[in-house]
N, C-alpha and C positions, 0 to 999 in steps of 0.2 A: 402393425406399423412400427417402424424403427423409432427407438427412443431418441429424443432430442436432449443431448447432454448439456449440463450447466457450464461445463468447461471441456476443452479439447486441446491439450498441449500440442504445440507445433513441433512436428518432427518430419523432416523431408529427407530425400536421398543424400543431400550434401552433409547434413548433420550425421546420418548413419555412417557415411564414408569416413568422416573426420574422427568419429568415435572409434571406428575399427582401426584406423591408422594409429591412434594413441594406444589402443589395447595391444596392437602388434609391436609397437615400439618398446613397450614395457617401461616407458618413462611415465609414471602414472600420477605422481604427486606434483605440487606446485613447480611449474617450470616455464618453458618458452610460450606455451599456449595461454597459460594464465596471464603472463606478462602482455601478450598480444591482446587478450581480452580487455585488460586494464587500459592499454593505450588506446584501443579503438573506442572504448566507452568514454575516456577522457576527451577524445577528439569530438565524439558525437555531442557530448554535454558542454564542450568548451570550458573544461576545468583543467587545472594543472596536474591534479593527482587523483587517481582512482586506485583503491586498494580492494582487491577481490577477497571474499570471505565465504564461510560455509553456510551462512544464512543471513536473512535480513535482520533477524533478532541479534545476531552476532555484530552486525554493522551498528545497530543502535547501542548495544552494550559497550562496544569499544569506543564509539564516539563520546559517550558520557565518561568513560574511564579517561580518555585523552583530555577532556576538559576538566577533570578532577572535581566532580560535583559532590563528592562524598560528604554526608552530613548536612546537605542543603536540600532545597526544594526545587522541583522542576514542574512547571505548569504544562499540562497536556490535555488532549481531548478525552472527554468521558465516553465518547461513542467511537470505538475503534476496536481492533483485535487486541486482546490483552497484552501481547508482546510489546506494544508501544509503552505501556506502563511498567511491565515486568523488567524491561531493560534498565529503567531508572532504579528499580529496587536492586538489581544485580550490581549496579555501581554504588550501592549503599547510600542512595539519596531517597527522598520521599516524592512520589507523584502527587500532584495537586490537580484535581479534575475541574476543567472549565466546560461549560455547556457549548452546544453547537447552534449554528444557524440552520433552520429546517430546509431552506432552499437548496443548499449544496451539501448538507450534513457535515460541514467542516467547522472547525473551532471558531467560536464567536469572539472577536477581538475585545468586545465590551466585557465579556465574561472573563477573559484573560486578565484584563486590567483590574477587575475586582479581586482576582485570586492572587495577584503578585504581592508577596509579603517581603519583609526585610530579609527573610531566609532564602528567598528565591534567587537562583543563579542562571536559570535557563528556561526558555519556552521551547516546547516540542509540538509544532503544528503537524497535523496528519493530513495529507492530501488524499482524502478518502475517495474511493471508487475510481480515481483517475482525474479528479477535478481539483484545481489548486485552491488552497486556503487563501484568505485575503492577506497576502504577504506584505503589502505596503503598511497596513495597520500593525501587523505583528512586528515588522522590523522597526517601525516607529516607537512602539512600546519598549522594545528591547534596547533601542539607542537611548531613550530617555532614562531607562532604569539601569542601564549598564549590564544587560543580560546577554548570554549566548543564545543563538538560535540553532537548534538541531532539527532539520526537516525530516520527518518520517514520510519519504516518498516511496514507500514499499509498493504501493499500488499505482504509481503515477509516472513511470518512466515515459518521457516524451511529452508529458503535459507541460503547459507553459503558464507563467504568470506574466502578463504583458509580453515583453519580448524575450524573457529569459526562461530557460527550463527550470521546472521545480527541482529542488535538491541542489541548486547552485546559488541560491539567494542568501542563505544563512551562513553560519560558520562551517557547518558540515551537513551534507545530505546523505540519507541512508536509504538504500534500495534493496528490494527482495527480488531474487530470481527463482522463486518457488515455482513448482510445476504449472500452476494456473496463471502465472503472471504474464503480462504482455511480452516480456522477454524472459525466457526461463532457462535454467540449467538443472532442472528437476528439483534440486535444493541449492540454495546459494544466496548470495547477496554481495553488496559492495558499498563502500564509503566513497563519496566524492567531495573534494575540498580544494580550495585555492591555497590553503595553508600548509606549507611544507612540514612544519613541526607536528601538526595534527596527523598528517599522512605518515610521517616517520614513526610516531608513537603507535598508531593503529597497526602499521606493518610489523612492528616489534611484538606487540601484544598478541597478534594473531598466531605467532609462532613461539609460544611459551616464553615470551619476554626476552628472546635472544637477540642480541646485537649482531652476532655472527654465529656460525655453527658451534654449538656447545658452550657459548659464552652468554650466560643469562644475567641480564641487568635488573629485570623486574619480574614480578609474579604475572605471567602471561597465561594464555589459553591456547587450545588447539582449535583454531578457527580458520584453518587454511582451506582454500578451494583446490579441488583436484584438477588434473589435466583433462579428465573425462568431462567434468562439468564445463570447463572452458570450451571444449570441443563442441558441446551441445549449444552453448550460447553464442559462439563466434559467428556462425553463418546467419544467425537471426538479426545481428546488429545492422547489417546492410539491408535487411528486409523490414526493419522495424517500422519505418514510415509507411510502407505498404500495408503491414499488418494493422497498424493503428488506423489507417484510412478505411480498412474493411470493417473494423469495429465501429467507427464513426458512421459509416454507411448503414450498418445493421441497426445502430441506435436511432438513426434518422427514420428508417423504415418502421421501427417499432413505435416511435413517437407519432408518426403519421397514422399508423394503424390504430393506436389507442386514443388518439385525440377525440375529445368530446365525450368520453365515458366518464360520467359524473361519479366521483368516488375513487378514481385512479389518478394520482399525481405523478406525472412522468418526470424524469430527470431534466434539469435545465443546464444550459451552458452559459455562463456569464460572458459578456463581451471581452473581459480582460483575461479570459482563460481559454485554453484548448483542452476540452475533455477528451481523455483517451479511453474511457469506458472499459476500465478493468472489470468493472461491474456495471450493468444496466439495472438500476434499482428504482422501482416504483414505490409509492406509498399508498396503502389501501386505507380508505376512509369508510369503515363498515357501515356507518349510519346512512351514508349516501349510496354505497354500492349494494347493500343488502346482504353482504357476506363478509366474514372475517378474513384476515390475511391467511391464517392457517388453513381455514376451509378452502380458500381459493387455491393454495399450494397443493393441498391433498387432491382436489379435483383435477388440477393440471397434471399431477403425477398419474392419475387414473387414465389420462389421455396420452400418456407417454412423454410428458414434458417435465424435465427436471427444473426445479427452482432451488433457491437457497435463501436463508435469512442471515444477512450480514448487518447487524448482529443482534441476537435475541436478548442481550442484557447490556446495559452500560457497564463499563469495567468495574466501577465502584460497587455494583450490585452482584458481581461474581462472588460465589461463596467464599473464596479465599480472602477477598478484600473486605467483605463484611466481617469475617472472623478476625482478621488481623487489625482492621482499623475501625470497625463498628459503624460503617457507613449505613445510611438508611435512605429509603425512597424519598424523592422530593428535592434532592440536591441539584439535579440538572434536568428540569422538566422536558425540555426539547429532546434530550437524549433518551429519556424514558418513553416519550411518545414515539420517536423513531424506532426504538427497539421493539415496540409492540405492533408496528405497522409497515415496516419495510419488507420488500420482497425482491430478490434479484432474479431476473429472467436471463435465459441464454443470450449472449451477444458476441461470442467468440468468432474469430475470422473464418472458420470453416463452415459456418452456418450458410445454408442455401436460402435463396429468396422464398422458395415455397415452404421452407421450415419456419421462416419468420411469419409468413402468412398463416401457417398452421397455429403458431403461438397466439397471434392476434385473434384469429377466428375461434379458437378454443376459449379464450378469455371472454369474448363477446357472447358465446353460447352459454358459458357458465353464469354470466351475470344477466343474461336475457336482454342483451343490447343488440338492436338490429339497425 
C-alpha cells in the first residue's frame, strides 16, 4: 500500500513552466519575478510593503535588525521551531521564553506579561501550526509597555485574527516559504510591514547592506530570493485560498473521524481565528489512550502513514540553550507537556478522502476503538 506522506509540496504544470521560462531567460537572481511576488503578496495581505528573502529565519533576523534590539530582551514562545529564538540571538539580543496555552499551542499572554522586564523591547508571538495567537492581548501588553511586536507567521499565511491576516497586526510580520509550507518556494521567506522605514532597512540588509550597487552603508547579509524561487511561489498565490480550504476540509474530516476517542485531543479553531492547518496536530494522553505518542507514531508508520513531532523539546531545553543559558526543566510546564504529547498527522491538500479514512481507521485499530 502506498505510503501517506506527512507533507507533499505543491508543484503543478504552471509552476514548472514558469521555472523553465526563468531558467531559459538566464536572469536568475532577484529581478522582475521577485518584485511581482512581493507585490502580489502585499496585495493579498493588504500591506504596503513586502520584502522577499532567502528564508523565514532571514525574515525574523532582519526584522530584529531593523528594530535594533541589540543588547535587549525579546519575549517569545518556548514551544516553537528554534529559528524563532535563534533569530533573536543573531540580532545580539536575548530570547526570554513564555509558556503556551494548551488549547492552541500559542503563546500565553499572561505568561508574556510575567516575563516582560525593563530590558524587554519586543514580543515575538508565534502563530503555531496555522492558528493565530491572541493578538488583542499581545498588542495591549505591547502598547502599555512600549514594545515592538514581531509576528512569527512562518506557519500561518492566510490565517486570520478577527478580520485581519496574521503577520499584519504588529510592527512587522515574518513568513516562511519553506517546501512544506502552505505557500512554498522550496526555501524562502518574506517580511510584511506597513512601515516604509522597516521595509527599506530590510531591503538594504538582504543585499549586503547596499543602498545601491556597490555602495554599502551597513553590514548586511546575502539573504536575497532568486527568480526561480519567485517563479515557484507566484502561481500559488492565486490558488492559496483554494489550497487552504482543502487543508481545512481535511482537518474537518480528521476531526470528525477521531471524535470520541478518549485520549486523543484534536486541534481546535477559536471563533476569532481562521486555522489554516499548516499542521494538523493532535495531543496524545497515554493514560487514557493506553499507548504513548511515540508508540502510536511507530505503529502508524508500520501501516504506511507518516507522522511528525512538532516539537519534541521546548526551545530552552534544546542542548545549545541549556549549555549557553543553563535552563532547566519546569520553566514552562505547558510547553513541556506539549513536547511530550503532540503528534502531527498528514493534512496536506493532495490527500484523498480514502487516505484520510485510512489514517482514522489505522488509529482506531491501533488503540482498539470501534
